[in-house]
ROVOTOR-231411 format. One line per field, with one value per residue (C-alpha): residue in one letter; y, x, z. Coordinates in nm, 3 decimals, always signed. Layout:
// ROVOTOR-231411
residu = [A;...] .
y = [Y;...] .
x = [X;...] .
z = [Z;...] .
This chain:
// ROVOTOR-231411
residu = [X;X;X;X;X;X;X;X;X;X;X;X;X;X;X;X;X;X;X;X;X;X;X;X;X;X;X;X;X;X;X;X;X;X;X;X;X;X;X;X;X;X;X;X;X;X;X;X;X;X;X;X;X;X;X;X;X;X;X;X;X;X;X;X;X;X;X;X;X;X;X;X;X;X;X;X;X;X;X;X;X;X;X;X;X;X;X;X;X;X;X;X;X;X;X;X;X;X;X;X;X;X;X;X;X;X;X;X;X;X;X;X;X;X;X;X;X;X;X;X;X;X;X;X;X;X;X;X;X;X;X;X;X;X;X;X;X;X;X;X;X;X;X;X;X;X;X;X;X;X;X;X;X;X;X;X;X;X;X;X;X;X;X;X;X;X;X;X;X;X;X;X;X;X;X;X;X;X;X;X;X;X;X;X;X;X;X;X;X;X;X;X;X;X;X;X;X;X;X;X;X;X;X;X;X;X;X;X;X;X;X;X;X;X;X;X;X;X;X;X;X;X;X;X;X;X;X;X;X;X;X;X;X;X;X;X;X;X;X;X;X;X;X;X;X;X;X;X;X;X;X;X;X;X;X;X;X;X;X;X;X;X;X;X;X;X;X;X;X;X;X;X;X;X;X;X;X;X;X;X;X;X;X;X;X;X;X;X;X;X;X;X;X;X;X;X;X;X;X;X;X;X;X;X;X;X;X;X;X;X;X;X;X;X;X;X;X;X;X;X;X;X;X;X;X;X;X;X;X;X;X;X;X;X;X;X;X;X;X;X;X;X;X;X;X;X;X;X;X;X;X;X;X;X;X;X;X;X;X;X;X;X;X;X;X;X;X;X;X;X;X;X;X;X;X;X;X;X;X;X;X;X;X;X;X;X;X;X;X;X;X;X;X;X;X;X;X;X;X;X;X;X;X;X;X;X;X;X;X;X;X;X;X;X;X;X;X;X;X;X;X;X;X;X;X;X;X;X;X;X;X;X;X;X;X;X;X;X] .
y = [+5.875;+5.894;+5.580;+5.395;+5.505;+5.390;+5.050;+5.008;+5.096;+4.836;+4.572;+4.670;+4.634;+4.295;+4.177;+4.272;+4.156;+3.828;+3.573;+3.281;+3.457;+3.306;+2.929;+2.947;+3.202;+3.259;+3.485;+3.569;+3.746;+3.882;+3.911;+4.249;+4.344;+4.719;+4.936;+4.989;+4.615;+4.566;+4.867;+4.813;+4.459;+4.581;+4.862;+4.613;+4.385;+4.688;+4.785;+4.429;+4.495;+4.833;+5.027;+5.280;+5.185;+4.876;+4.686;+4.355;+4.399;+4.140;+3.934;+4.069;+4.439;+4.403;+4.299;+4.545;+4.628;+4.793;+4.940;+5.074;+4.893;+5.023;+4.776;+4.916;+4.676;+4.740;+4.838;+4.956;+5.194;+4.941;+4.589;+4.256;+3.958;+3.795;+4.087;+4.161;+3.793;+3.784;+4.099;+3.955;+3.613;+3.709;+4.077;+4.153;+4.394;+4.256;+4.317;+4.250;+3.886;+3.757;+3.468;+3.419;+3.594;+3.937;+4.206;+4.013;+3.699;+3.531;+3.315;+3.470;+3.249;+3.282;+3.293;+2.953;+2.804;+2.970;+2.841;+2.491;+2.482;+2.564;+2.258;+2.425;+2.261;+2.462;+2.508;+2.700;+2.741;+2.937;+2.946;+2.965;+2.735;+2.612;+2.729;+3.076;+3.384;+3.432;+3.072;+3.010;+3.301;+3.097;+2.798;+2.863;+3.060;+3.172;+3.484;+3.462;+3.380;+3.250;+2.956;+2.735;+2.409;+2.489;+2.644;+2.342;+2.104;+2.350;+2.236;+1.909;+2.074;+2.279;+1.971;+2.156;+1.959;+2.092;+2.237;+2.324;+2.501;+2.450;+2.197;+2.317;+2.527;+2.437;+2.147;+1.798;+1.681;+1.914;+1.774;+1.420;+1.518;+1.645;+1.319;+1.113;+1.321;+1.336;+0.956;+0.924;+1.184;+1.085;+1.316;+1.204;+1.380;+1.450;+1.591;+1.782;+1.824;+1.492;+1.311;+1.499;+1.387;+1.025;+1.036;+1.280;+1.040;+0.818;+1.096;+1.198;+1.507;+1.641;+1.801;+1.909;+2.004;+2.074;+1.741;+1.815;+1.856;+2.230;+2.478;+2.708;+2.689;+2.829;+3.186;+3.197;+3.345;+3.041;+2.774;+2.444;+2.264;+2.012;+2.249;+2.293;+2.627;+2.835;+2.799;+2.419;+2.443;+2.655;+2.413;+2.120;+2.301;+2.368;+2.009;+1.864;+2.101;+2.108;+1.735;+1.759;+1.947;+2.032;+2.350;+2.493;+2.590;+2.866;+2.880;+3.119;+3.133;+3.333;+3.454;+3.462;+3.525;+3.863;+3.977;+3.783;+3.941;+4.289;+4.252;+4.198;+4.510;+4.273;+4.431;+4.169;+3.888;+4.084;+4.138;+3.770;+3.674;+3.905;+3.749;+3.406;+3.515;+3.636;+3.293;+3.138;+3.395;+3.305;+2.948;+3.083;+3.317;+3.027;+2.858;+3.182;+3.194;+2.857;+2.959;+3.334;+3.353;+3.152;+3.265;+3.551;+3.624;+3.873;+3.976;+4.193;+4.215;+4.201;+4.503;+4.667;+4.564;+4.763;+5.109;+5.051;+5.370;+5.368;+5.632;+5.738;+6.044;+6.295;+6.146;+6.152;+5.809;+5.439;+5.176;+4.862;+4.660;+4.654;+4.400;+4.145;+4.077;+3.930;+3.551;+3.452;+3.598;+3.771;+3.473;+3.231;+3.456;+3.427;+3.047;+3.045;+3.256;+3.055;+2.734;+2.863;+2.875;+2.921;+3.109;+3.422;+3.769;+3.708;+3.412;+3.615;+3.895;+3.640;+3.488;+3.825;+3.944;+3.613;+3.607;+3.973;+4.159;+4.420;+4.462;+4.447;+4.781;+4.745;+4.657;+4.358;+4.169;+3.893;+3.631;+3.730;+3.446;+3.500;+3.294;+3.341;+3.318;+3.407;+3.767;+3.836;+3.650;+3.849;+4.181;+4.111;+3.980;+4.257;+4.527;+4.382;+4.372;+4.722;+4.855;+4.686;+4.840;+5.181;+5.115;+5.030;+5.355;+5.176;+5.299;+5.118;+5.319;+5.027;+4.661;+4.614;+4.676;+5.014;+5.150;+5.252;+5.144;+4.815;+4.752;+4.520;+4.379;+4.175;+4.006;+3.792;+3.756;+4.030;+4.195;+4.540;+4.556;+4.610;+4.977;+5.296;+5.306;+5.022;+4.864;+4.515;+4.406;+4.509;+4.235;+3.952;+4.148;+4.178;+3.810;+3.706;+3.921;+3.770;+3.423;+3.509;+3.463;+3.678] .
x = [+12.986;+13.269;+13.425;+13.091;+13.044;+13.397;+13.338;+13.008;+13.178;+13.449;+13.188;+12.999;+13.315;+13.379;+13.022;+13.010;+13.357;+13.452;+13.176;+13.271;+13.580;+13.920;+13.945;+14.250;+14.274;+14.579;+14.528;+14.859;+14.847;+15.169;+15.076;+15.193;+15.345;+15.321;+15.462;+15.794;+15.842;+15.815;+16.017;+16.273;+16.331;+16.393;+16.623;+16.813;+16.863;+16.982;+17.237;+17.373;+17.453;+17.607;+17.315;+17.071;+16.731;+16.545;+16.760;+16.622;+16.246;+16.033;+15.813;+15.487;+15.581;+15.600;+15.236;+15.045;+14.759;+14.806;+14.588;+14.603;+14.388;+14.237;+14.242;+14.043;+13.803;+13.441;+13.548;+13.908;+14.108;+14.391;+14.282;+14.410;+14.467;+14.136;+13.915;+14.126;+14.133;+13.755;+13.727;+13.962;+13.796;+13.429;+13.401;+13.254;+13.384;+13.386;+13.533;+13.895;+13.958;+13.659;+13.704;+13.437;+13.159;+13.003;+12.954;+12.657;+12.875;+12.676;+12.862;+12.977;+13.119;+13.442;+13.505;+13.670;+13.343;+13.151;+13.389;+13.392;+13.015;+13.078;+13.300;+13.640;+13.924;+14.034;+14.369;+14.460;+14.829;+15.049;+15.387;+15.229;+14.980;+14.709;+14.450;+14.604;+14.392;+14.440;+14.404;+14.123;+13.926;+13.884;+13.719;+13.621;+13.368;+13.459;+13.429;+13.796;+14.103;+14.261;+14.020;+14.263;+14.119;+13.769;+13.890;+14.092;+13.794;+13.646;+13.909;+13.722;+13.381;+13.494;+13.653;+13.886;+14.120;+14.459;+14.583;+14.948;+15.172;+15.250;+15.066;+14.755;+14.825;+14.658;+14.644;+14.787;+14.428;+14.388;+14.699;+14.570;+14.226;+14.374;+14.562;+14.250;+14.004;+14.244;+14.259;+13.881;+13.796;+14.029;+14.325;+14.681;+14.930;+15.270;+15.561;+15.799;+15.808;+15.975;+15.710;+15.443;+15.591;+15.589;+15.226;+15.044;+14.943;+14.748;+14.594;+14.229;+14.291;+14.620;+14.763;+15.126;+15.312;+15.666;+15.835;+15.942;+15.584;+15.632;+15.344;+15.551;+15.784;+16.128;+16.210;+16.384;+16.694;+16.715;+16.622;+16.802;+16.832;+16.555;+16.298;+15.964;+15.927;+15.630;+15.747;+15.736;+15.391;+15.273;+15.420;+15.258;+14.925;+14.932;+15.027;+14.758;+14.469;+14.505;+14.432;+14.133;+13.878;+13.817;+13.650;+13.978;+14.101;+14.129;+14.434;+14.506;+14.876;+14.989;+15.339;+15.260;+15.602;+15.656;+15.428;+15.614;+15.946;+15.794;+15.649;+16.010;+16.132;+16.371;+16.447;+16.683;+16.440;+16.148;+16.328;+16.424;+16.060;+15.943;+16.202;+16.074;+15.712;+15.815;+15.961;+15.620;+15.455;+15.705;+15.568;+15.219;+15.352;+15.510;+15.168;+15.008;+15.240;+15.101;+14.737;+14.730;+14.368;+14.239;+14.445;+14.420;+14.694;+14.629;+14.897;+14.814;+14.845;+14.602;+14.761;+15.099;+15.308;+15.574;+15.532;+15.845;+16.014;+16.293;+16.507;+16.640;+16.763;+16.710;+16.979;+16.886;+17.024;+16.992;+17.250;+17.043;+17.345;+17.443;+17.165;+17.365;+17.570;+17.267;+17.261;+16.970;+16.643;+16.632;+16.436;+16.705;+16.973;+16.798;+16.801;+17.172;+17.257;+17.037;+17.206;+17.532;+17.387;+17.715;+17.965;+18.181;+18.113;+18.382;+18.186;+17.865;+18.039;+18.172;+17.825;+17.659;+17.924;+17.908;+17.528;+17.418;+17.734;+17.745;+17.929;+17.767;+17.647;+17.832;+18.198;+18.273;+18.581;+18.600;+18.687;+18.410;+18.165;+17.795;+17.478;+17.254;+16.883;+16.594;+16.580;+16.947;+16.947;+16.644;+16.795;+17.122;+16.957;+16.698;+16.957;+17.186;+16.912;+16.796;+17.150;+17.190;+16.863;+16.990;+17.312;+17.099;+16.903;+16.571;+16.312;+16.019;+15.728;+15.562;+15.605;+15.244;+15.005;+14.938;+14.640;+14.819;+14.729;+14.868;+14.956;+14.777;+14.923;+14.732;+14.783;+14.566;+14.200;+14.000;+14.306;+14.218;+13.925;+14.176;+14.262;+14.287;+14.207;+13.982;+13.879;+13.983;+13.618;+13.611;+13.856;+13.613;+13.326;+13.522;+13.621;+13.262;+13.146;+13.410;+13.286;+12.916;+12.854;+12.581] .
z = [+6.274;+6.021;+6.167;+6.146;+5.785;+5.701;+5.858;+5.671;+5.343;+5.406;+5.476;+5.159;+4.952;+5.105;+5.051;+4.684;+4.583;+4.743;+4.725;+4.943;+5.070;+5.140;+5.166;+5.393;+5.675;+5.894;+6.194;+6.363;+6.700;+6.845;+7.210;+7.339;+7.002;+6.956;+6.676;+6.856;+6.906;+6.530;+6.415;+6.692;+6.568;+6.214;+6.328;+6.546;+6.245;+6.048;+6.312;+6.309;+5.943;+6.024;+5.877;+6.021;+5.881;+5.766;+5.517;+5.645;+5.670;+5.841;+5.612;+5.747;+5.738;+5.360;+5.331;+5.110;+5.348;+5.687;+5.959;+6.312;+6.567;+6.891;+7.180;+7.476;+7.647;+7.745;+8.097;+8.072;+7.858;+7.885;+7.798;+7.922;+7.693;+7.781;+7.681;+7.374;+7.278;+7.303;+7.090;+6.828;+6.821;+6.847;+6.753;+7.098;+7.361;+7.714;+8.059;+8.146;+8.244;+8.046;+7.803;+7.536;+7.729;+7.694;+7.958;+8.096;+8.125;+7.847;+7.592;+7.266;+6.994;+6.803;+6.432;+6.473;+6.599;+6.315;+6.049;+6.199;+6.146;+5.780;+5.752;+5.766;+5.958;+6.263;+6.435;+6.751;+6.831;+7.071;+7.242;+7.589;+7.767;+7.532;+7.786;+7.822;+7.752;+7.378;+7.257;+7.507;+7.361;+7.043;+7.210;+7.575;+7.778;+8.130;+8.343;+8.443;+8.239;+8.559;+8.586;+8.397;+8.525;+8.400;+8.073;+7.954;+7.900;+7.652;+7.403;+7.375;+7.372;+7.072;+6.918;+6.682;+6.461;+6.573;+6.901;+6.959;+7.209;+7.575;+7.787;+7.968;+8.275;+8.604;+8.845;+8.804;+8.758;+8.460;+8.295;+8.349;+8.221;+7.895;+7.840;+7.916;+7.713;+7.420;+7.404;+7.439;+7.176;+6.896;+6.950;+6.893;+7.120;+6.965;+7.162;+6.941;+6.564;+6.489;+6.690;+6.496;+6.164;+6.276;+6.394;+6.166;+5.889;+6.128;+6.338;+6.323;+6.535;+6.669;+6.981;+6.938;+7.254;+7.372;+7.439;+7.796;+7.924;+7.968;+7.967;+7.745;+7.451;+7.539;+7.449;+7.112;+7.279;+7.512;+7.259;+7.221;+6.889;+6.954;+7.108;+6.937;+6.755;+6.644;+6.283;+6.319;+6.475;+6.183;+5.930;+6.111;+6.125;+5.752;+5.679;+5.904;+5.838;+5.460;+5.457;+5.692;+5.484;+5.120;+5.246;+5.372;+5.716;+5.974;+6.198;+6.484;+6.571;+6.875;+6.951;+7.320;+7.469;+7.306;+7.586;+7.854;+7.757;+7.734;+8.085;+8.192;+8.002;+7.825;+7.487;+7.346;+7.426;+7.280;+6.950;+6.928;+6.992;+6.711;+6.478;+6.580;+6.523;+6.178;+6.100;+6.166;+5.939;+5.667;+5.675;+5.608;+5.340;+5.153;+5.158;+5.038;+4.737;+4.628;+4.690;+4.628;+4.517;+4.812;+5.113;+5.360;+5.616;+5.896;+6.145;+6.444;+6.824;+7.113;+7.286;+7.341;+7.640;+7.820;+7.672;+7.464;+7.342;+7.085;+7.251;+7.591;+7.779;+7.501;+7.277;+6.909;+6.838;+6.911;+6.999;+6.948;+6.840;+7.207;+7.265;+7.068;+7.382;+7.562;+7.521;+7.749;+7.875;+8.212;+8.346;+8.234;+8.384;+8.720;+8.689;+8.602;+8.906;+9.143;+9.030;+9.178;+9.535;+9.725;+9.509;+9.488;+9.356;+9.096;+8.960;+8.952;+8.762;+8.515;+8.456;+8.406;+8.159;+7.972;+7.938;+7.939;+7.846;+8.122;+8.451;+8.793;+8.927;+9.257;+9.293;+9.515;+9.620;+9.361;+9.624;+9.865;+9.927;+9.860;+9.893;+9.590;+9.671;+9.441;+9.560;+9.494;+9.162;+9.044;+9.151;+8.970;+8.652;+8.619;+8.691;+8.425;+8.161;+8.259;+8.221;+7.882;+7.763;+7.868;+7.679;+7.374;+7.437;+7.487;+7.738;+7.899;+8.036;+8.213;+8.295;+8.190;+7.902;+7.744;+7.555;+7.236;+6.884;+6.760;+6.395;+6.154;+5.834;+5.575;+5.241;+5.019;+4.936;+5.106;+5.261;+5.125;+5.369;+5.649;+5.615;+5.817;+6.188;+6.300;+6.628;+6.731;+6.706;+6.338;+6.240;+6.304;+6.151;+5.829;+5.825;+5.892;+5.602;+5.379;+5.467;+5.449;+5.822;+5.975] .
């Protein structure tokens, strides 16, 4: 009852204070980003400077309004990204795996669809496939997040102005469908940020993808100089959407690979993904500084992944600086090892030390020949990353999601409505109230 009263009071404050609400809304979702992922990143940055604490705070942790958010789905104490994405986008609880439908499998519509009807320009962006669970929850309706082939066409049904991220996941026919429908329905496809800059002025609608036809952007820790980044996507979205409508824009930006790295219990890669996510938020913050009275930025997560604990084995300390030795993700380490095929244990030891910064668990004759298959490469890579995490004094309770609170940070017009302990469905209810949507 107290929680209901608190929510009603927040909505009353919003309704009486903000008129038409924010003209520009940024909704950042760090997939899998729990409190320890955020604080751990800041403490890691502090240790790199030789300091215990947070001398180098992330942009979004300095936002004036904060809240804790519950994430359970309608059917599970631990949500998946589909149910949580639907809750975040529509304000409706549903069953795990569901995209844009309620518990009766009936369509529910996202805030993006509502705002598009009001004439606002809409963008949906991610670092993972554009038809993955979180982005799909803002435009699609399907009983299973895994139905990638039937989810992808909903992008064109929704008809939003700007889509960005990895190519659609699914069959070859789905990839070809996206190319064909994009051409038919007025979308320009750009591959990479430079290509976007060369095409944006003449584009009616835009799809911005990684240039190598990948369904994902690379992890930040693996990135090459010319790879597309979430910060570039955010900058492109601002540039494109601001010109599309005098009524403003709504943009959902997902840092999707925080979750991927946390599923792998890969601390160094997680922290680099959070830093990368923060860089995208900084792009929005620069825009906010030019439009303070018209802009709302919300940063939250769909759930926590990994059960990350900042501490290990009863020791009252951390050694996060140790993670600096890791140069690639665990997935990339597997690829590096597999590329060797026929090699020696000495060469494997050299590669692991070079890329992860730890020794092999077992001692081998350096000249002994070995055939590296996927199983062996995975065992070596995961063991190395596990051992480095232990050296850093990080613990992981699970390779999957947990049911803990996730943080929310907000700044701008209407941001004070996000306060205390709220549910993930409350976020959209507050935004709808701000914008006068019933």
